[in-house]
C-alpha positions in Angstrom: 13.3 35.7 -39.0 15.4 33.0 -37.2 14.4 34.3 -33.8 10.8 34.2 -34.8 11.0 30.5 -35.9 13.0 29.7 -32.8 10.3 31.3 -30.6 7.6 29.2 -32.2 9.6 26.0 -31.9 10.6 26.5 -28.2 7.1 26.3 -26.7 6.4 23.2 -28.8 9.4 21.5 -27.3 8.4 22.5 -23.8 4.9 21.1 -24.3 6.2 17.7 -25.5 8.2 16.8 -22.4 5.3 17.1 -19.9 3.1 15.2 -22.3 5.5 12.3 -22.5 5.9 12.3 -18.7 2.1 12.4 -18.3 1.7 9.6 -20.8 4.2 7.4 -19.0 2.7 8.2 -15.6 -0.8 7.2 -16.8 -0.1 4.4 -19.2 3.5 3.2 -18.6 2.4 0.5 -16.2 -0.2 -0.9 -18.6 2.4 -0.8 -21.4 4.8 -2.8 -19.1 2.2 -5.5 -18.5 1.3 -5.6 -22.2 4.9 -6.1 -22.9 5.2 -8.9 -20.4 2.1 -10.5 -22.0 3.7 -10.3 -25.4 6.9 -11.7 -24.1 5.1 -14.7 -22.7 3.2 -15.1 -26.0 6.5 -15.3 -27.9 8.0 -17.8 -25.4 4.8 -19.9 -25.6 4.8 -19.9 -29.4 8.5 -21.2 -29.3 7.7 -23.8 -26.7 4.7 -25.1 -28.7 7.0 -26.5 -31.3 8.1 -29.2 -28.9 4.8 -29.6 -26.8 3.2 -33.0 -26.7 -0.4 -34.0 -26.1 0.2 -34.8 -22.5 1.5 -31.3 -21.8 -1.4 -29.7 -23.6 -3.9 -31.7 -21.5 -2.1 -30.6 -18.3 -2.4 -27.0 -19.3 -6.0 -27.2 -20.3 -7.3 -26.1 -16.9 -5.8 -22.6 -17.4 -5.7 -22.4 -21.2 -7.5 -23.8 -24.2 -5.0 -26.5 -25.1 -7.0 -29.7 -25.2 -9.1 -28.9 -28.3 -10.4 -32.4 -28.8 -12.2 -32.2 -25.4 -13.4 -28.6 -25.9 -14.9 -29.4 -29.3 -17.1 -32.2 -27.8 -18.5 -30.0 -25.0 -21.9 -28.4 -24.9 -22.2 -24.5 -25.0 -22.7 -24.5 -21.2 -19.6 -26.6 -20.7 -17.6 -24.3 -23.1 -18.7 -21.2 -21.2 -17.8 -22.8 -17.8 -14.4 -23.9 -19.0 -13.6 -20.4 -20.5 -14.9 -18.5 -17.5 -13.2 -20.7 -14.9 -9.7 -20.4 -16.5 -10.0 -16.7 -16.8 -11.4 -16.3 -13.3 -8.4 -18.1 -11.8 -6.1 -15.5 -13.4 -8.2 -12.6 -12.1 -8.5 -14.1 -8.7 -4.7 -14.6 -8.6 -4.1 -10.9 -9.6 -6.6 -9.8 -6.8 -4.8 -11.9 -4.2 -1.4 -10.8 -5.3 -2.5 -7.1 -5.4 -3.8 -7.4 -1.8 -0.4 -8.5 -0.6 2.5 -6.1 0.0 4.9 -8.6 -1.7 2.8 -9.3 -4.7 4.3 -7.0 -7.4 6.9 -9.4 -8.9 4.4 -12.2 -8.9 1.9 -10.1 -10.7 4.4 -9.7 -13.5 5.0 -13.4 -13.6 1.2 -14.1 -13.7 0.6 -11.8 -16.7 3.6 -13.3 -18.5 2.3 -16.8 -17.8 -1.0 -15.9 -19.3 0.8 -14.8 -22.4 2.8 -18.0 -22.4 -0.4 -20.2 -22.4 -1.9 -18.1 -25.1 1.3 -18.5 -27.2 1.3 -22.3 -26.6 -2.2 -22.6 -28.0 -1.6 -20.4 -31.0 1.7 -21.9 -31.8 0.5 -25.5 -31.5 -2.4 -24.8 -33.8 -0.2 -23.2 -36.4 2.5 -25.9 -36.2 0.2 -28.9 -36.3 -2.6 -27.6 -38.5 -1.0 -24.9 -40.6 -3.5 -22.5 -42.2 -6.5 -24.3 -40.7 -5.1 -23.9 -37.2 -4.3 -20.3 -37.8 -7.8 -19.7 -39.1 -9.4 -21.5 -36.2 -7.4 -19.4 -33.7 -8.1 -16.1 -35.4 -11.8 -16.7 -35.8 -12.7 -18.7 -32.7 -10.2 -18.1 -30.0 -8.6 -14.7 -30.5 -11.6 -12.4 -30.0 -12.4 -13.6 -26.5 -8.8 -14.0 -25.6 -8.1 -10.4 -26.6 -11.0 -9.0 -24.6 -9.9 -10.9 -21.5 -6.2 -10.0 -21.8 -7.2 -6.3 -22.1 -9.2 -6.7 -18.9 -6.3 -8.6 -17.2 -3.7 -5.9 -18.1 -6.0 -3.1 -16.8 -6.7 -5.0 -13.5 -3.0 -6.0 -13.1 -2.2 -2.3 -13.2 -4.7 -1.5 -10.5 -3.4 -4.5 -8.5 0.2 -3.3 -8.8 -0.7 0.1 -7.5 -2.7 -1.3 -4.6 0.2 -3.7 -3.7 2.7 -0.8 -3.8 0.5 1.2 -1.4 0.4 -1.7 1.0 4.2 -2.1 0.8 4.8 1.6 1.5 2.4 1.5 4.4 4.1 -1.6 5.8 7.6 -0.1 5.7 6.2 3.2 7.1 7.7 5.4 4.4 4.5 7.2 3.3 0.8 7.2 4.1 -1.5 7.0 1.1 -4.1 9.7 0.9 -7.0 7.3 1.2 -8.1 5.3 4.2 -7.4 1.5 3.9 -11.1 0.7 3.8 -11.7 3.1 0.9 -8.7 1.8 -1.0 -9.9 -1.7 -0.6 -13.4 -0.8 -1.7 -12.0 0.9 -4.9 -9.8 -2.1 -5.6 -12.7 -4.5 -5.1 -14.8 -2.4 -7.5 -12.1 -2.7 -10.1 -12.1 -6.5 -9.6 -15.9 -6.6 -10.1 -15.6 -4.6 -13.3 -12.8 -6.9 -14.6 -15.0 -9.8 -13.7 -17.8 -8.4 -15.7 -15.6 -8.0 -18.8 -14.4 -11.6 -18.2 -18.0 -12.8 -18.2 -18.6 -11.0 -21.6 -15.4 -12.5 -23.0 -16.5 -16.0 -22.0 -19.9 -15.4 -23.6 -18.1 -14.3 -26.8 -15.9 -17.4 -26.7 -19.0 -19.6 -26.3 -20.8 -17.9 -29.2 -17.9 -18.3 -31.5 -17.2 -21.9 -30.5 -20.9 -22.8 -31.0 -21.1 -21.0 -34.4 -17.8 -21.8 -36.0 -15.8 -24.5 -34.2 -17.7 -27.3 -35.9 -16.6 -26.1 -39.3 -13.0 -26.8 -38.6 -11.6 -30.3 -38.6 -8.5 -30.3 -36.4 
């Protein structure tokens, strides 16, 4: 009876190890970038406790930190501001991915995005308590979540493309695809991420238009 139970358990153990390796191979890089984003988010939330208005205005080009100015904008202005800030991060990831030395800077870019998101969320909660938390959850978080998902996915593609350029540069290995084909695929991923960013900006604009006026910050 013990041998029968052992024979049933053994294949199950053998199946688990390849599954874990396959999971890490496919999603480990995305999990790493998600962790870096969350690390930046935590650091930004801590930093927000001592942030002043001048710092928030300086960061508004990349993040939604100058809420007074954003609340006075038209829907078109809100869309342009949201799309422009997200586009800069995507463009930065594209350029770093195209460089053989871009891998460590990709990690810093994703962490910095999390930092700015944490600054915004932390400042709203510290200065406006429950009203600020409600404003962030209802108005800012949905579009931010959609874009951060797209950024993490594209950062993974940029990391792989940069790694291939590095291996080609040092002459250690030749990737299976031709450089033009690799660049075409990488460009296609950028266009797809840009489309998701466009939708995230539309969602931001819709939520700002519908609900931002109901909050007095």
